[in-house]
C-alpha positions in Angstrom: -2.6 15.0 -15.1 -3.1 11.6 -13.6 -0.1 9.6 -12.3 0.4 6.1 -13.4 0.4 3.5 -10.7 2.8 0.6 -10.8 2.8 -2.2 -8.2 5.8 -4.4 -7.5 5.4 -8.2 -7.6 6.2 -8.1 -3.9 3.4 -5.7 -3.1 0.9 -7.7 -5.2 1.9 -10.9 -3.4 1.6 -9.2 0.1 -1.8 -7.9 -0.8 -2.9 -11.4 -2.0 -1.7 -12.9 1.3 -3.6 -10.3 3.3 -6.9 -11.0 1.4 -6.5 -14.7 1.7 -5.8 -14.3 5.4 -8.9 -12.1 5.9 -11.1 -14.6 3.9 -9.7 -17.5 6.0 -9.9 -15.7 9.3 -13.4 -14.3 8.8 -14.8 -17.3 6.9 -16.1 -14.8 4.4 -14.9 -14.2 0.9 -17.2 -11.2 0.8 -15.5 -9.5 3.7 -12.1 -10.1 2.1 -13.3 -8.7 -1.2 -14.8 -5.6 0.4 -11.4 -5.0 2.1 -9.6 -5.5 -1.1 -11.9 -2.9 -2.7 -11.1 -0.5 0.1 -7.3 -1.0 -0.5 -7.7 -0.7 -4.3 -9.7 2.5 -3.9 -7.0 4.1 -1.6 -4.2 3.1 -4.1 -6.2 4.4 -7.1 -6.7 7.8 -5.3 -2.9 8.2 -5.7 -3.4 8.8 -9.4 -4.8 12.2 -8.6 -3.3 12.8 -5.1 0.2 11.2 -5.1 1.3 13.1 -2.1 -1.7 12.2 0.1 0.2 9.5 2.0 2.1 10.5 5.1 5.8 10.5 5.7 6.9 7.3 7.5 8.0 7.4 11.1 11.4 5.7 10.5 14.0 8.1 9.2 15.6 5.4 7.1 12.4 5.0 5.1 11.9 8.8 5.0 15.4 9.3 3.6 14.7 6.7 0.9 11.7 8.8 -0.2 8.9 6.4 0.9 5.4 7.7 1.7 2.8 5.6 3.4 -1.0 5.2 3.0 -2.9 3.8 5.9 -5.9 1.6 5.3 -7.3 0.3 8.6 -4.5 -1.9 10.0 -2.4 -2.0 6.8 0.3 0.3 5.6 0.9 0.8 1.9 4.5 2.0 1.1 5.1 3.8 -2.1 7.4 6.3 -3.8 6.5 9.1 -6.2 8.5 9.8 -9.4 7.5 13.4 -10.1 9.4 13.6 -13.4 7.7 10.6 -15.0 4.4 11.0 -13.1 4.6 7.5 -11.7 3.6 6.1 -8.3 5.3 2.9 -7.4 3.7 0.7 -4.7 6.4 -1.3 -3.0 4.8 -3.0 0.0 1.5 -3.6 1.7 2.1 -4.7 5.3 0.3 -5.1 8.6 1.0 -2.0 10.6 0.9 -3.9 13.9 4.1 -5.8 12.8 7.6 -4.7 12.7 7.7 -3.6 9.1 11.1 -1.9 8.7 12.6 -5.2 7.4 9.7 -6.1 5.1 10.5 -3.5 2.4 
């Protein structure tokens, strides 16, 4: 059975900012859209493999039940609700930044 994927507004906003930044930085909308596609593909894979993300390195995030997917330089934080078969995407952040406070 497939899990349903829900994204918070915050995660959507963060992803939008990342894509805009890539488009601006690279000067190419195509590059940004290809990256967006890569992120979307990784997120959609959670429908079938919700536990495929790793456990975060910070114990405070581990204790709260977060898992993390890594796509190139970005980290996608999510939680799995086993009972209702739901994956909730909470944040999409740059892994090179201090992200503990971004969630």
